[in-house]
N, C-alpha and C positions, 0 to 999 in steps of 0.2 A: 563677298557680295556688296554691289553698292547701296548704301543704306540712305538713301534720300527719297523723298515722295516723288521726285520726278522718275525714279525707277519703275515705279509702280501706280503711276496715275492712271485711273481707270478710263478717263476720256469717255467718248459717246460708248453706251452700252453695246456690247456685242451680245450674242451670239450671231449676228448677220454675217454671212461669209464675205469676205474681201479679197482673199487670196485667189488668184487663177488656178484651177484644177491641176493637178499632175496628169500629164497625158500619156506618161509612161515612155518607154522606148523599147527597142529591140533587145532581146535576151543576150546579154553580154557573158557568157561563160568564162571567159577568162577573167573577168573582174571577180564574178561570184566565187569562182575557186580559188582566186588569190586572196581573198578575205580571210584574215586570221584574227585570233581574240587571244591575247596575253593573260590568261586567268589571273595569275598572280598579281600582275600590274593592276589589272582592273578591279581586283578585289581590294588592293590596297587603296587605291583612289577612292574607291567608295566608302571604305571604313573611316577615311579622314574627313569625309564632307561633314558629319554631325558636327564635330568639334571646330571646324573652321568656317561654317556658315550658319552664324547666329544672328537674328534681329531681335529687338526688344521694343516694347511700348509701342508709340505711334506708329513705328516703322513696321512692326509685327502686325499690327492691326490692318495696316494698308496692304501688306503681302496676302493677309488671310481673306480680304475682300477680294483681292484679285483671283485668289483660289475659288472662292464660290463662283465667280462668273465663267470657270472653266471646269465645272462639274457637270458630268452627265448623271443627273439624278435618276438612280437606277432601282426597280423593282422587278426581280426574275424569279417570281417564287409561284410553285404549283397552286397555290391558294390565293393567287391575286383576284381581286374583285374590281369591278367598275368603280365602286366607291373607294376603294384603296388608292386606284390610280389617280381619280380625280382630287383626293387629297393630296397626294403627290405632285400634282400639277400646281395645285394651289400654292404648294411650298416652292414650287420652281419660279413661279410668279412673284412670290414675296419670300425670299429665302432668310431674311433677317428682319426681326421685328423692328417696325417702324420707329419705336422710341429709341432703339439703339442706333438706328441709322441717322437719326436726328442728333444724338449726342455725339457722333462720329463726324457730323457734318456732311453725310453723304445723301445723294440722291437715290431714288430707287435702283436697284441691280436684280438681276434675274441670274439663274444657272444657265450653264451652257446649252443643255438639252435634257430631255426626258427619255430615258431608255426603258422599253417593254418588250415583252413577246408580242408576236404578230396579232394575236386575238384582242390585245388592248390598244392597238394604234388608232383605232377611230375614236374610241373613248379619249384618249390622250390628245387627239388632234383637235377634237370638239372642246375640250378643257382649256386648250393653249391658243384658241383662235384669237388673232388681232395681236398676240404678244410678241410674235416674231421668234418665238422659242421653237426649235426644231424637235421632232420627234425621231429618236433613233430606234430601229427595231433590229434584235438579233435575228440571225437567219442561218440559211445553209446547214440545217440539222444541228444547230446550236444545243449543248456545247461539244458533243463529240466530232461532228461533221461526217459521220458515217452512212448518211442516208444516200439513196440513189443520186446520182449527179442530176439527172433531169428533174428529180423533185427539188434539189436544192435551187437549181435555176428558177423554177416555178415559184418557190416560196419567196425569192427575191423579188420577182414580178409581182406577186399578190400584195407584199408588204408595201412596194411603192405604189401600187395602185389604191392601196388604202390611205395613202398620204404621208408614209414616212419620208422624211427628207434625208435621212442618213440610215445607212445598212451596215451593221456590224457582222461580218462574215467569219466563219471560222476555216481555216485551211486543213488540208488532209496532212496530218502530221508525218504519215508514212512516206510522203515524198520528200520530206526534210531528212528523215532517217536514214532512207536508202539513197539520198544524193540525187535524186531524180529531179533536177532543177527545171527542165523542160516541162515535165508535168506539172510542177508546181506553177510555173508561169502561166502556161495554156489555161489551168483553173482558175488562176487570179484573173486572169485576162477575161475569162468568160463571165465571172461575176462581175467584174467592173463594167462589162458591156450590159449586162441585165440590169444593173441599177439605173442605167440612163443618167438623168440629171441628178438622181440622189447620190450623196456623196458616200464613199465606201471605205469603212474602216477593217483593215485586215487584222484578224486576231491570231497571233502566232502560236499561242498556249505555250509559251516559252519553258514553263516547268516539265514539259513532255518532250523537248527537243534534245537532250541529252548533254549538249555543250554549248558554250558561249560562241564557239565559232559556227555552230548552226544557226544559232540566233542570228549572228550577222549576215550570214548568207542568205537565210530566208528572209530577213529583212529586206536587203538588197533586191532580190527577186521579186518581191510583192510591190516594191516601189517602181520597178522597172515594168511590171504588168500594168501598172496605173493606180495603185492603192492611193487614196487621199490621205489615208491616217495609216500608221501601223500601231497596233496595240498588244499589250503584254499576253493578256490571260483573258479567259472566259469568267474567271472568279470561282470556277467549280472545280478547277486542279488543286492538288494537295501544295503546289508551290506557285503563288500568283507573281505580282509585281516585286521586283527586287532592285536596289540600287544598281549592282553589278549588271544585271540584264539591261536595264534603263541605260546605263552607260553606253553598252555595246549598242543598242538600237538607236540612241540619240547621235552617235559617232556616225552609224551608216547613214543616217539622215543627213548629217554634215556632208559626207562624202558625195551623196547623190546631189546635194544641191551644188556643192562645189563642181562638180562634173556636168551636170545639166542645168542648172539654173532655176530648178523646180522645186518649190519648199513643199515638204510633206510633214503631216501633222504626226504628234504622237500622244498615245493614250496609254498611261498606266493603268492597271485595274485589278482589283482584287487585294484585299488586306490593308488597303489604306484607310485607315479610320480615325487617325488623329491628326489634329491641327498641326503639331511640329513635323509630321511626316510630309505634310502637304508643302509646308515651307522648303523642307529638303529638295522635293522634287522640283519645286520652282527654282530654288537656287542653282541646282543641276543644270536645267534648261538654260537659265541665264548664262552659266558659265561657259557651257558647250556650244549654245546655239546663238545667244543673244536675246535682246529685249523683244525681237519681233515675234519669238516663238512663245511669248508669256500671254499671248492672246487666245480667245477659245476657238478661233478658225485655225488654230495651228496647234492647240494643247488642251485635253481633256482630262479629268480623272474620271474613271469608272468608280463610282462609288454609291453607298446608300447610308450608312452612318456617318462618313466624314462631315457631312454639313452640321449634324447637331453638335459635334465637338468644336467645331469652328465658330459656331453662333454662341457655344458656352465660352469660349476663350474671348470673344468680343465681348459679351457682356462683364466678364472679370475685368477686362480693360477699362470699361466705361465706370463700374461700380466698385471695383476692388474687391469683389466677392465672386465665389463660384456658385452658381444656382444648380439646382437639381437638374439631371439629365431629361426629365418629362417635362420640363418648361421649354424645351427646345424639340418637340417632337416631329416627326416628318409629316404626320398627317392624323 
């Protein structure tokens, strides 16, 4: 990894979207069926990443600040309340204590988005008004995606109407497991159309797809159908984001860009809770896709506890001491 401040200069704070949307393309079954995944090679490549990609001191702090701007700060609990969501939005607006930012010589930053269930969209939109931070809503029968298809489409419409700027949809895993790529394409295309101007993130639930080859093929189909992002997991599966799965999805994104010229974003979600893991994912993105994909219009972490650990590491960089986790609460 290039360890220079130029590599991670934050510049003007995003999350405002700057990349043209992926319009999709006709389903190319030859391309899909030709996609393969060498599992042993992928796992070896992923296993070497932690030892080869390490940054320290000021460089690490810069990468962690970049990671914060790419977080979809998330609460998806059955006991969510308006108060909890408002506190989460306050944290999204100021994710790092002002004294730490001053010590780091940084201007104010925000997280990439706030992600909630449909019922909390209006609360989040109100709490984030004027900040430019989008509200993302999980939809289409999240997390299983097994509700009737007309209801899934209607759910998207209601979330867009309530003010969600991004919709995280879940695909029907059975289409992947049975190799019914036409059905998956048609479903994803319908979801994309229902989103209108809202950006759509396709959750593949990779832990339930069986093989890395299925992950590669499902990634391609969703991008062909117009997904703006592809996302690993709902966070509710037994296996969520992993480096091997990420490598497969990132390379599918690269192949799609090489063939079509359209950039698609990537969102690993579930199980990413440590600052060191965030740096690894950023390193993988930089290695495979380049610096352009290190901005929140093309890369997000789906996380809830990750921000607290990053802020704790930043305080250690500034003070030389680790603070208690309660000093970096999300709300």
